[in-house]
ROSE-4610 file (N, C-alpha, C; in Angstrom, 1 decimal, always signed):
// ROSE-4610
residu = [A/A/A/L/L/L/L/L/L/P/P/P/K/K/K/Y/Y/Y/I/I/I/N/N/N/V/V/V/M/M/M/R/R/R/G/G/G/W/W/W/L/L/L/I/I/I/F/F/F/A/A/A/I/I/I/I/I/I/G/G/G/G/G/G/C/C/C/A/A/A/T/T/T/A/A/A/P/P/P/C/C/C/E/E/E/I/I/I/Q/Q/Q/G/G/G/N/N/N/A/A/A/A/A/A/A/A/A/L/L/L/L/L/L/A/A/A/F/F/F/L/L/L/S/S/S/A/A/A/Y/Y/Y/C/C/C/V/V/V/F/F/F/M/M/M/S/S/S/P/P/P/T/T/T/L/L/L/A/A/A/I/I/I/L/L/L/V/V/V/C/C/C/D/D/D/M/M/M/R/R/R/N/N/N/P/P/P/P/P/P/T/T/T/S/S/S/A/A/A/I/I/I/V/V/V/F/F/F/F/F/F]
num = [1/1/1/2/2/2/3/3/3/4/4/4/5/5/5/6/6/6/7/7/7/8/8/8/9/9/9/10/10/10/11/11/11/12/12/12/13/13/13/14/14/14/15/15/15/16/16/16/17/17/17/18/18/18/19/19/19/20/20/20/21/21/21/22/22/22/23/23/23/24/24/24/25/25/25/26/26/26/27/27/27/28/28/28/29/29/29/30/30/30/31/31/31/32/32/32/33/33/33/34/34/34/35/35/35/36/36/36/37/37/37/38/38/38/39/39/39/40/40/40/41/41/41/42/42/42/43/43/43/44/44/44/45/45/45/46/46/46/47/47/47/48/48/48/49/49/49/50/50/50/51/51/51/52/52/52/53/53/53/54/54/54/55/55/55/56/56/56/57/57/57/58/58/58/59/59/59/60/60/60/61/61/61/62/62/62/63/63/63/64/64/64/65/65/65/66/66/66/67/67/67/68/68/68/69/69/69]
x = [-29.2/-29.9/-29.2/-30.0/-29.4/-28.8/-27.5/-26.8/-27.1/-26.9/-27.2/-26.4/-25.3/-24.6/-25.3/-26.1/-26.7/-28.2/-28.9/-30.3/-30.7/-31.2/-31.6/-33.1/-33.8/-35.2/-36.0/-35.6/-36.4/-36.2/-35.0/-34.8/-35.6/-35.6/-36.4/-37.9/-38.4/-39.8/-40.1/-39.1/-39.3/-39.2/-38.3/-38.2/-39.5/-40.0/-41.2/-42.4/-42.5/-43.6/-43.5/-42.3/-42.1/-42.5/-41.9/-42.2/-43.7/-44.3/-45.7/-46.6/-46.3/-47.2/-47.1/-45.8/-45.6/-45.5/-45.0/-44.7/-45.9/-47.1/-48.3/-49.0/-48.8/-49.5/-51.0/-51.7/-53.1/-54.0/-53.7/-54.6/-54.6/-53.5/-53.5/-54.1/-54.0/-54.5/-56.0/-56.6/-58.0/-58.8/-58.1/-58.7/-59.9/-59.8/-60.9/-60.8/-61.9/-62.0/-61.0/-60.8/-59.9/-58.5/-58.0/-56.7/-56.5/-57.6/-57.5/-57.5/-58.3/-58.2/-56.9/-56.4/-55.1/-54.0/-54.0/-53.0/-53.1/-54.3/-54.5/-54.1/-54.3/-53.9/-52.3/-51.7/-50.2/-49.6/-50.2/-49.7/-49.7/-50.8/-50.9/-49.8/-49.5/-48.4/-47.1/-46.8/-45.5/-45.4/-46.5/-46.5/-46.7/-47.4/-47.7/-46.5/-45.5/-44.3/-43.5/-43.5/-42.8/-43.4/-44.7/-45.5/-45.3/-45.3/-45.1/-43.8/-42.7/-41.4/-41.4/-42.0/-41.9/-42.7/-43.9/-44.7/-43.9/-43.3/-42.5/-41.4/-40.7/-39.6/-40.1/-41.2/-41.8/-42.2/-42.8/-43.3/-42.2/-41.1/-40.0/-38.7/-38.6/-37.4/-36.2/-35.1/-33.8/-33.4/-32.8/-32.4/-31.3/-30.6/-29.5/-29.9/-31.2/-31.7/-31.7/-31.1/-31.1/-32.5/-32.9/-34.2/-35.0/-36.2/-37.1/-38.5/-39.0/-40.3/-41.4]
y = [-11.7/-11.9/-13.1/-13.7/-14.8/-14.3/-14.4/-13.9/-12.4/-11.5/-10.1/-9.5/-10.1/-9.6/-9.9/-11.0/-11.4/-11.2/-11.2/-11.1/-9.8/-8.8/-7.6/-7.7/-6.6/-6.6/-6.9/-6.3/-6.5/-7.9/-8.5/-9.9/-10.8/-10.5/-11.3/-11.3/-10.1/-10.1/-11.0/-10.9/-11.7/-13.2/-13.6/-15.0/-15.4/-14.6/-14.9/-15.0/-14.2/-14.3/-15.5/-15.9/-17.1/-18.3/-18.4/-19.6/-19.7/-18.5/-18.5/-18.7/-18.3/-18.4/-19.6/-19.9/-20.9/-22.3/-22.5/-23.8/-24.5/-23.9/-24.5/-25.6/-25.7/-26.6/-26.6/-25.5/-25.4/-26.5/-27.1/-28.1/-29.3/-29.7/-30.9/-30.6/-29.3/-29.0/-28.9/-28.3/-28.2/-29.4/-30.5/-31.8/-32.2/-32.0/-32.3/-31.4/-31.3/-30.4/-30.7/-32.0/-32.3/-31.9/-32.1/-31.7/-30.1/-29.4/-28.0/-27.5/-28.0/-27.6/-27.9/-29.1/-29.4/-28.5/-28.2/-27.3/-25.9/-25.3/-24.0/-23.9/-24.9/-24.9/-24.9/-25.8/-25.9/-24.6/-24.0/-22.8/-21.7/-21.6/-20.5/-20.6/-21.8/-22.0/-21.5/-21.7/-21.3/-19.8/-19.3/-18.0/-16.9/-17.2/-16.1/-15.5/-16.3/-15.7/-14.9/-15.4/-14.7/-13.4/-13.4/-12.1/-11.1/-11.6/-10.8/-10.1/-10.8/-10.2/-9.2/-9.5/-8.5/-7.2/-7.4/-6.2/-5.4/-6.0/-5.3/-4.6/-5.2/-4.5/-3.3/-3.4/-2.2/-1.1/-1.4/-0.4/+0.3/-0.4/+0.1/+0.2/+1.2/+1.2/+1.5/+0.9/+1.3/+2.7/+3.4/+4.8/+5.0/+3.9/+4.0/+3.7/+3.5/+3.1/+4.4/+4.2/+5.3/+5.4/+4.2/+4.1/+3.1/+3.5/+2.5/+2.6/+1.5/+1.5/+1.3]
z = [+14.0/+12.7/+12.0/+11.1/+10.4/+9.1/+9.0/+7.8/+7.4/+8.3/+8.0/+6.8/+6.4/+5.3/+4.0/+3.9/+2.7/+2.7/+3.9/+3.9/+4.7/+3.9/+4.5/+4.7/+5.1/+5.3/+4.0/+2.9/+1.7/+1.2/+1.3/+0.9/+1.8/+3.1/+4.1/+3.7/+3.4/+3.0/+1.7/+0.8/-0.4/-0.1/+0.7/+1.1/+1.8/+2.7/+3.4/+2.5/+1.5/+0.5/-0.4/-0.8/-1.6/-0.8/+0.4/+1.3/+1.6/+2.0/+2.4/+1.2/+0.0/-1.1/-2.0/-2.3/-3.3/-2.7/-1.5/-1.0/-0.3/-0.5/+0.2/-0.6/-1.9/-2.8/-2.6/-3.0/-2.6/-3.2/-4.4/-4.9/-4.1/-3.4/-2.5/-1.2/-0.7/+0.6/+0.6/-0.5/-0.6/-1.1/-1.0/-1.5/-0.6/+0.7/+1.6/+2.8/+3.5/+4.6/+5.8/+6.1/+7.2/+6.9/+5.6/+5.3/+5.3/+4.9/+4.9/+6.3/+7.2/+8.6/+9.3/+9.0/+9.6/+9.1/+7.8/+7.2/+7.8/+7.9/+8.5/+9.9/+10.7/+12.1/+12.2/+11.4/+11.4/+10.8/+9.8/+9.1/+10.1/+10.9/+11.8/+12.9/+13.3/+14.3/+13.8/+12.6/+12.0/+11.6/+11.0/+10.4/+11.4/+12.5/+13.5/+14.1/+14.6/+15.1/+14.1/+12.9/+11.8/+11.5/+11.4/+11.1/+12.3/+13.5/+14.7/+14.7/+14.3/+14.2/+13.2/+12.0/+10.9/+11.3/+11.9/+12.3/+13.4/+14.4/+15.4/+14.8/+13.8/+13.1/+12.3/+11.8/+11.0/+12.0/+13.1/+14.0/+14.8/+15.1/+15.8/+15.0/+14.1/+13.2/+13.9/+13.5/+14.2/+13.8/+14.8/+14.6/+13.6/+13.3/+12.4/+10.9/+10.7/+9.4/+8.5/+7.3/+6.3/+5.6/+5.1/+4.4/+5.1/+5.5/+6.2/+5.6/+5.2/+4.6/+5.6]
């Protein structure tokens, strides 16, 4: 894991939400259809592996976890 001392699951979800939601600049992306399609195809390439890791982590909780959401 990347910096497990500082980034736990909840902080990872928060970082994921901030990067995924705020860093997209929707007013510039939705300017024309070509830019929107290019953005959505590139966004899918980067977010699909991240989402897959998060889903697998939620479906297979570690046995040593005290609290698991």
